[in-house]
C-alpha positions, 0 to 999 in steps of 0.5 A, spaced: 499 499 500 501 507 499 503 510 505 504 517 506 512 515 508 513 513 501 509 519 498 514 524 502 520 519 500 519 519 493 518 527 493 524 528 497 529 524 492 526 527 486 523 534 488 528 537 483 525 533 477 517 534 479 518 541 481 521 542 474 516 538 470 510 542 474 514 548 472 514 546 464 507 544 465 504 551 467 509 555 463 506 551 456 499 552 459 500 560 461 504 560 454 497 557 450 493 562 453 497 567 452 498 566 445 491 565 444 488 571 448 493 576 447 496 574 440 491 570 436 484 573 438 486 580 436 490 577 430 483 574 428 479 579 429 484 585 425 484 579 419 477 579 418 476 586 419 482 587 413 478 582 409 471 585 408 475 591 404 477 586 398 471 582 399 467 588 397 472 589 390 470 582 389 463 582 389 463 588 385 468 585 380 474 589 381 478 583 381 485 587 381 483 591 386 481 585 390 487 582 390 492 588 391 488 593 395 486 600 393 492 604 397 488 604 404 486 597 405 490 591 404 488 586 398 487 578 398 494 577 396 497 581 402 492 579 407 493 572 406 501 573 408 500 578 413 495 574 417 497 567 415 495 562 421 488 565 422 482 563 418 481 570 414 488 569 412 487 562 410 480 564 406 484 570 402 488 564 399 481 562 396 479 569 394 486 570 391 485 564 387 478 565 384 481 572 382 487 569 378 482 564 375 477 570 373 483 574 370 486 568 367 493 567 371 492 560 372 499 558 375 497 563 381 490 561 381 493 554 382 498 556 387 493 560 391 488 555 392 493 550 393 495 554 399 487 554 401 486 549 407 478 547 407 478 540 409 472 537 411 468 544 409 463 545 402 468 551 401 474 546 401 470 542 396 469 548 392 476 550 392 478 543 390 473 543 384 475 551 382 482 548 382 480 543 377 478 549 373 484 552 373 488 545 371 483 545 365 484 551 363 492 551 364 491 544 359 493 539 365 487 534 364 490 529 368 490 533 374 484 537 373 480 530 372 484 529 379 481 535 382 474 534 380 474 527 382 476 529 389 471 535 389 466 530 388 467 525 393 461 527 398 455 525 394 450 528 399 453 535 397 447 537 392 451 543 390 458 542 389 457 535 387 453 535 381 456 542 378 463 539 378 461 532 376 459 535 370 465 538 369 469 532 370 465 529 364 467 535 360 474 534 361 473 526 360 470 528 353 475 533 351 481 527 353 477 522 349 474 519 354 467 519 353 466 512 356 468 515 363 464 521 361 457 518 361 
């Protein structure tokens, strides 16, 4: 049985190691809460606010201003870099990719869309499908097919899946694979 004497003896022989372990755990906990409350929280808020300005330009189809800003407010390109690691910084990659795709800059569209992390979300499937469009526009049918297949994995998604199944069929037809297109 564990007695108070054994616990006291164990503590006395290992008190330096125990104190160090407790200190490390406390530093990690305090550091985590300090990071999330003092750094990450305000950065998320600033990034979300900054993202609202280029979103307005995006909605108005002013793609260059949405990407590069208006001289007073940042565009998606700078937001994705300045606020990297935030949800808004991540979302800026998606918007950046869409802007480049619409502008015909397929290499940058592919780069931006690959940097977007939308795992497990509808927007993630949409970004994967749009990435397929960028690959198709750049002439890479194999990667377009791969992206469209991945975008259509969620059979319950009634918005994204049919749209990109159609796109997948078009790529198959363009690639001379009519059996797969059906």
